[in-house]
N, C-alpha and C positions, 0 to 999 in steps of 0.2 A: 499415427504417432503424434501429429500436430494437434489433433482434436482433443485428446486427453490432456495435453499440455495446456492448451487454451482454457479448457474447463477448469483445470487446477488453478490457473492464474485468476480466473474470474471468481472462483469460490473464495480464494484467499483474500481478494480485494473486498468482496462483500462482507466477509467476516470481520476484517479490520475496520470497514466502514461502520458496521453495527457497533463495534466497541467504541469508536470515536463518537458515535451518536449518543451513547449512554453517558460518556464523559461530558459531552456538550450539554446534555440535559442537566447534569449536576452543576455544571458551570452556570447555566441559566438560572437555576434555583438560587445559587449563591449570589448572582448578580441582582436578582429580585430582592433578596434579603438586604443587600447593601442599599439598594434604591429605597426600600422601606425605611431603613435607618436614616438615610439622608433626608427623606421627607419628614421624618419625626424630628430630626435636628432642625430643619427649616421652621417647623411649627414651633419648636421650643425657642428658637432664636426670635421669632416674632413675639412670643410671650415675653421674652427678656426685654425686647425693645419697649413693649407696652409697660412692663414693670418699671423700667428706668424712667419713663415719663409719668408714672403714677406719683402723685404728690398728695398724700392724705393728711399731711400735717397742717399746723396753724400757719397761716399766711402763704399756703401753697408750697410748703417745704416738704422734703422727704423725711419720713420717720424711720426709726430703727426697723420697724416691721417692713417698711417698703424696701429698705436696703437688704434686710434678711431674706425677703421674698425674692428679690433680684439675684442675690447670691445663691439661693437654693436652685433657682432656674438655671443659673450659670453652671452650677455643680452638675445638674442633670445633663446639660449640654456637653460638659466635659466627659461624663460617664458614657454618654451616647457616642462621643468622638472616639473614646477608647474601644467601644464595641465595633465601631466602623473600621478602625485600624485593624482590629483582630480579624474581622470578617474579610477585609481586603487582603490580609496576609494569607488567609485560607484560599481566597480567589486567586492570588498570585501563585500559590502552591499548585492549584488546579492547572493554571496556565503552564507553569514549569513542567508539570507532569505530562501535559499534552505535548509540549515541545519535545520532551525526552522520549515520549512514546512515538512521535512522528519520526524523530531521528533514528530510533531503534528500528522502526518499521522500514524506513528508507534503507538502513544498512542491511537488514534482512532481505529486503526485496532486491537490493543490488547483488547480494551474495547469491540469491536464488537465480537471478537473471544471468549472472556470470556462470553458475553451474549449468543452467539450461543451454547457454551458448557453447560451453565446453562439450556438453552431451551432444548437441546438434553438430558441432565440428567433428566430434569423434564418429558420429553416425554417417556424416558426409564422407569422411575418409574411408570408413568401412564400405560405404556404397561405391566409392571410386575403385577400391580394391576389388570388390565383387564384379564390377563392370569390366575391369582389366582381365580378371580370371575368366569371365564369360567370353571375352574377345579371344583369349588364348585358346580356350576349349573349343570355341567355334572355328578358329583357324585350324586347330588340330583335326576337328571333324571334317572340315573341308579338304584337308590334305589326305585324310584317310579315304574320303569319298572319291577324290580324284585318283588315288592309288588303286582303289577297287575297280573303278571304271576303266583305268588303264590296263589292269590285269585281265579284266573281262574282254576288252578289245584285243589284247594280245592272244588270249585263248581263242577268240572267235577267228582272228586272222590266221592263227596257227592251224586251227581246225579246217578252215577253208583251204589253206595251202596244202595240208596233208590230204584232204579230201580230193582236191584237184590233182595231186600227184598219184593218188590211188586210182583215180578215174583214168588218167592217162596210161597207167600201166595195164589197166584192164581193158 
């Protein structure tokens, strides 16, 4: 009884572990996406710093084209930031989903463990009842055995007594 129970528990744990592993791989892919976007943002920010220091105008002043170029790079950074926020939201949804799944699994496991404990308790009670019945039946058998032995002894003693009376008469 215990072996199938342990086998069932091990199988359920391995199945849930494989499900968590696939979620973890999706989570890792999402993290690598965000890391790539962050690296791209860092590179664009470096370009923005360079464009701010670019002065192609007369007497080393910035021109409209320099400012326009800086603004375009800044616009690209902002668009990239928006992508990062969107991907972070997806990543947080994965994390929330994992937390929800862990809570659900914990609840299911607790319910299963409770039902296993109740089944074990019920089986132990049945086992105790069967042991008591066995003891009662054994006691009855012992009483019957003693009664039969006593009857046999009475018959033997009676036979000896009658045999001895018959011998005295003859």
